[in-house]
C-alpha positions in Angstrom: 83.8 22.3 -67.3 84.1 22.4 -63.4 81.6 25.1 -63.4 78.5 22.6 -64.6 79.6 19.5 -62.5 78.2 20.6 -59.3 74.8 21.4 -61.3 75.0 17.9 -62.7 75.4 16.4 -59.2 72.5 18.5 -57.8 70.2 17.8 -60.7 71.0 14.1 -60.5 70.4 14.4 -56.7 66.9 15.8 -56.9 65.8 13.3 -59.7 66.8 10.5 -57.4 64.6 12.1 -54.6 61.9 12.2 -56.6 62.0 8.8 -58.0 62.4 7.7 -54.3 59.2 9.2 -53.3 57.2 8.0 -56.1 58.8 4.4 -55.3 57.9 4.8 -51.5 53.9 5.8 -52.6 53.8 3.0 -55.2 55.3 0.6 -52.3 53.2 1.9 -49.5 49.5 1.6 -51.8 50.8 -2.1 -53.0 52.9 -3.9 -50.6 53.0 -1.7 -47.3 50.8 -0.8 -44.5 47.9 0.4 -46.8 47.9 -1.7 -49.5 45.9 -2.1 -52.5 42.1 -1.0 -51.4 38.4 -1.5 -53.0 35.6 1.2 -52.6 32.2 0.2 -51.5 29.1 2.7 -51.4 27.2 2.1 -47.9 23.6 3.5 -47.5 22.1 4.1 -44.3 18.2 4.3 -43.7 18.9 6.5 -40.5 20.9 8.8 -38.5 24.5 7.9 -38.0 25.3 9.7 -35.0 29.2 10.2 -34.2 30.3 8.7 -37.4 33.1 10.6 -39.0 35.1 10.8 -42.1 38.4 8.4 -41.1 36.3 6.2 -38.9 37.7 2.3 -39.0 35.8 -0.2 -41.0 35.7 -3.7 -39.6 35.0 -6.9 -40.9 33.7 -9.5 -38.8 36.0 -7.2 -35.8 39.2 -7.0 -37.8 40.1 -3.6 -39.3 40.2 -3.7 -43.0 39.7 -0.1 -43.7 38.4 3.3 -43.3 35.4 5.8 -43.9 36.6 7.8 -46.9 33.2 10.0 -47.4 30.1 11.0 -45.8 27.3 12.9 -47.8 23.7 13.4 -47.6 20.9 12.5 -50.1 18.9 15.4 -51.3 16.2 13.2 -52.5 15.7 11.1 -48.6 16.4 13.4 -46.1 16.6 10.9 -43.4 19.3 8.5 -45.5 23.2 8.7 -45.2 25.4 7.7 -47.9 29.1 6.9 -46.9 32.1 5.8 -49.2 34.5 3.3 -47.7 37.8 1.9 -48.5 38.7 -1.6 -47.6 41.7 -4.1 -48.5 41.1 -5.6 -51.9 41.2 -9.2 -50.1 37.9 -8.4 -48.1 35.3 -10.8 -49.0 32.5 -8.3 -49.3 29.4 -9.9 -50.7 25.9 -9.1 -51.7 24.7 -10.6 -48.5 27.2 -8.8 -46.2 25.7 -7.1 -43.5 25.7 -3.5 -42.6 25.8 -1.9 -39.5 27.8 0.6 -36.5 29.3 -0.4 -33.6 30.6 1.5 -30.9 34.0 0.9 -29.1 35.8 2.1 -26.2 34.5 3.8 -22.9 33.6 7.0 -25.4 31.6 4.9 -27.7 33.6 5.8 -30.9 31.5 4.6 -33.9 32.9 2.3 -36.6 31.6 0.9 -39.7 30.8 -2.9 -38.9 30.7 -5.7 -41.3 29.5 -9.1 -41.1 30.2 -11.8 -43.7 27.2 -13.8 -44.9 26.9 -17.2 -46.3 26.7 -16.7 -50.0 29.2 -16.0 -52.7 27.8 -13.6 -55.2 30.1 -10.5 -55.4 29.3 -7.3 -56.0 28.4 -6.0 -59.4 29.5 -2.4 -60.8 27.4 0.1 -59.2 25.8 -2.0 -56.3 25.4 -0.4 -53.2 25.5 -2.1 -49.8 22.1 -1.4 -47.8 22.5 -1.3 -44.1 19.7 -2.8 -42.4 16.9 -0.9 -40.3 18.3 0.8 -37.2 21.5 -0.5 -38.1 23.3 3.5 -36.8 21.2 3.1 -33.6 23.2 3.3 -30.6 22.8 1.2 -27.4 21.7 4.5 -25.4 19.1 5.5 -28.4 18.0 1.8 -27.9 17.2 2.0 -24.6 15.4 5.4 -24.9 13.4 4.0 -27.4 12.3 1.2 -25.1 11.9 3.2 -22.1 9.5 5.1 -24.1 7.9 2.2 -25.4 7.1 1.0 -21.9 5.8 4.1 -20.8 3.4 3.9 -23.5 2.0 0.6 -22.7 1.8 1.8 -18.6 -0.3 4.6 -19.7 -2.4 2.9 -22.2 -2.7 0.3 -19.3 -3.0 2.4 -16.3 -6.6 1.3 -15.3 -6.2 -2.5 -15.8 -2.8 -1.7 -13.5 -4.8 0.2 -10.8 -7.4 -2.3 -10.6 -5.0 -4.9 -10.5 -3.0 -3.5 -7.4 -6.2 -2.7 -5.6 -7.5 -6.5 -6.0 -4.2 -7.3 -4.5 -4.6 -5.1 -1.5 -8.0 -6.8 -1.3 -6.7 -10.3 -1.3 -3.9 -9.2 1.1 -6.3 -7.8 3.3 -8.5 -11.1 3.5 -5.4 -13.3 3.7 -4.6 -11.2 6.9 -8.1 -11.5 8.1 -7.9 -15.0 7.9 -4.4 -16.1 8.9 -5.5 -18.2 11.7 -7.4 -20.2 9.3 -4.8 -20.5 6.7 -2.1 -21.5 9.7 -4.5 -24.3 10.4 -4.8 -25.6 6.6 -1.2 -25.4 6.3 -0.5 -27.1 9.6 -3.4 -30.1 8.4 -1.3 -30.6 5.1 2.0 -31.0 6.9 0.1 -33.3 9.2 -1.1 -35.1 6.5 2.0 -35.0 4.4 3.7 -36.8 7.4 6.0 -33.7 8.3 5.9 -31.5 11.3 5.7 -31.8 14.7 2.9 -33.4 16.8 0.2 -30.7 17.3 -0.2 -29.5 20.6 -3.4 -31.0 22.5 -6.3 -28.8 22.7 -8.6 -28.2 26.0 -12.5 -27.8 24.8 -15.2 -25.4 26.3 -18.7 -25.7 25.9 -21.9 -23.2 27.1 -24.9 -24.7 28.7 -28.3 -23.5 28.0 -30.0 -21.7 31.2 -33.0 -23.4 32.8 -36.7 -21.7 33.5 -39.0 -22.2 36.5 -42.2 -23.9 35.7 -45.3 -22.1 34.8 -43.9 -19.8 32.2 -45.9 -18.1 29.6 -45.8 -20.8 26.7 -44.7 -19.9 22.9 -47.7 -18.5 21.3 -46.2 -19.9 17.5 -43.9 -22.4 15.9 -40.6 -20.7 15.2 -37.6 -21.2 13.6 -33.8 -20.2 14.5 -31.2 -20.2 12.2 -27.4 -19.8 13.0 -26.3 -16.3 13.5 -24.7 -14.4 10.6 -21.2 -13.1 11.8 -18.3 -11.5 10.9 -15.1 -13.8 9.3 -13.3 -12.8 12.6 -16.3 -14.6 14.9 -16.4 -17.5 13.0 -13.7 -19.2 14.8 -13.4 -21.7 18.1 -10.7 -19.6 19.4 -11.1 -17.2 22.5 -11.0 -13.6 20.9 -9.5 -10.6 22.5 -9.7 -7.3 20.9 -6.1 -6.8 19.6 -6.8 -10.0 17.5 -3.9 -11.8 19.3 -4.0 -14.8 21.7 -3.2 -14.1 25.3 -0.4 -16.4 27.2 -2.1 -19.7 27.7 -4.9 -19.4 25.4 -3.4 -20.8 22.3 -4.5 -24.5 23.5 -7.9 -23.7 24.6 -11.0 -23.7 22.0 -14.9 -23.7 22.1 -16.7 -27.1 21.2 -17.7 -25.4 17.9 -17.8 -22.3 15.9 -19.0 -19.5 17.6 -22.3 -19.2 15.7 -22.9 -22.4 15.7 -22.5 -23.5 18.9 -24.7 -20.4 20.1 -27.4 -21.7 17.4 -27.3 -25.0 19.3 -27.3 -23.7 22.5 -30.5 -21.3 22.1 -32.4 -24.0 20.8 -31.6 -25.8 23.8 -32.7 -22.9 25.7 -36.0 -22.5 24.0 -36.9 -26.2 24.6 -35.9 -25.5 28.1 -38.6 -23.1 28.2 -41.4 -24.7 26.7 -40.8 -28.0 25.7 -43.9 -28.4 24.1 -43.4 -26.0 21.4 -39.9 -26.5 20.5 -38.2 -24.4 17.7 -36.9 -25.6 14.7 -33.8 -25.6 12.4 -34.4 -23.8 8.9 -33.7 -27.2 7.3 -36.2 -28.8 9.2 -39.1 -26.2 9.0 -42.0 -26.4 6.8 -44.1 -23.8 5.3 -45.5 -21.1 7.3 -44.2 -19.8 11.0 -42.3 -17.2 12.3 -38.5 -17.0 12.2 -35.8 -15.5 14.6 -33.0 -14.1 12.9 -29.8 -13.2 15.0 -26.7 -11.6 14.2 -23.7 -12.4 16.4 -21.5 -8.7 17.0 -19.4 -9.5 19.7 -17.9 -12.5 21.7 -14.7 -11.6 23.4 -12.5 -11.2 26.4 -12.0 -7.3 27.1 -8.7 -7.4 29.3 -8.2 -4.8 31.5 -8.1 -4.4 35.1 -11.3 -5.6 35.9 -11.4 -7.9 32.9 -14.9 -9.3 31.9 -16.7 -11.8 29.1 -18.9 -9.7 26.7 -21.6 -11.2 24.3 -23.3 -8.7 22.1 -26.2 -10.2 19.6 -28.9 -8.6 17.7 -32.7 -10.5 17.2 -35.1 -9.9 14.6 -38.6 -11.5 14.6 -40.2 -12.1 11.3 -44.0 -13.1 10.6 -44.8 -15.8 7.8 -44.4 -12.7 5.2 -41.1 -12.0 6.3 -42.1 -8.7 7.7 -39.7 -7.7 10.8 -42.3 -7.5 14.0 -39.9 -6.7 16.6 -36.1 -6.0 16.8 -33.6 -5.9 19.6 -30.1 -6.0 20.7 -29.3 -7.9 23.6 -25.9 -7.9 25.7 -24.4 -9.4 28.6 -21.0 -9.3 30.4 -19.7 -11.1 33.3 -16.4 -10.5 35.2 -13.3 -12.8 34.9 -12.1 -14.3 38.2 -8.9 -15.9 36.5 -7.3 -14.5 33.6 -7.0 -18.1 32.0 -9.4 -20.2 29.5 -11.4 -21.7 32.6 -12.0 -18.8 33.9 -13.2 -17.1 30.9 -15.0 -20.0 30.0 -17.2 -19.8 33.3 -17.9 -16.3 32.7 -18.7 -16.5 29.3 -21.1 -19.5 30.2 -22.9 -17.0 33.0 -23.0 -14.4 30.4 -24.7 -16.4 27.8 -27.1 -17.9 30.1 -28.2 -14.1 31.2 -28.4 -13.3 27.4 -30.4 -16.7 26.6 -33.1 -16.0 29.1 -33.7 -12.3 28.0 -34.1 -13.5 24.6 -36.6 -16.1 25.2 -38.5 -14.6 27.1 -38.6 -11.4 24.6 -39.5 -14.1 21.9 -42.3 -15.5 24.0 -43.7 -12.0 24.6 -43.5 -10.5 21.0 -43.9 -13.9 18.6 
């Protein structure tokens, strides 16, 4: 009897341990940390980079379970099938949204469930379908976006190149016309009642040369139009080769833009030469007669040790049929006594009178 007692005690202890283990497992699955679980099948239509068995399952951001298995579908090479086990009370419905989320600095992937607005539950055998691109990470999304941007740039390379070229042309034109733009903006500022009062301008003019009596008369009626000129010369400012105003010249200007001023003074010069056959402007000329076509090439101050005012102009004489019968380039320069607007105006006036005399006499001989 004494021999059998220890075996009874040991057997009872082992049986108690086994019952305790089963009880613990039952408690763990029903009332403990794990609780009762519901299993669902999820179908992904694309890759699920980094997703592993045991990964967390979140519902509206709260952890409710984990991934229990992952497998491939032989019939659909791009698809991935996942099985998840979640808490039984998780409100998984037919319209529940499925996706992947990436958490932490390392971007650990988890299955993210998002509740919908419906109340219809899943039927036995139903599979939750993940949305397109649900397994795409932010890195992959950024890579795809950059790839699309690169494709768009490649397809529109020529239009973009033309646009940049047009912007360059616009910028160059704006740079060439900066004084005009400044003048327009200043005018708008004055119109709106803002800004400081503009500085008073000192205006200078040219004088038409006089001719001694008894000059050979003009042979035919001629027309003199406004000289053509580049945009830089279509101004009232005193010009320098650098394109910038020199000290003291900011408040000085000519009485009209240079082409219009030269046309007016040349018309007076021809009248002073032969008042009986005065030249005409193009808008006053009738049919027939010759034309003098002028092109202003230079009208600026050359600052140096021997500063001077320089004027260069080309002239062509056209007959009634528009044929060029004579052509010549006229130039004149005069030293500037004092480098100020008054001294420069005197030098320009002397240079213009010399050039105008040569032009009038040449035209009288050739027309």
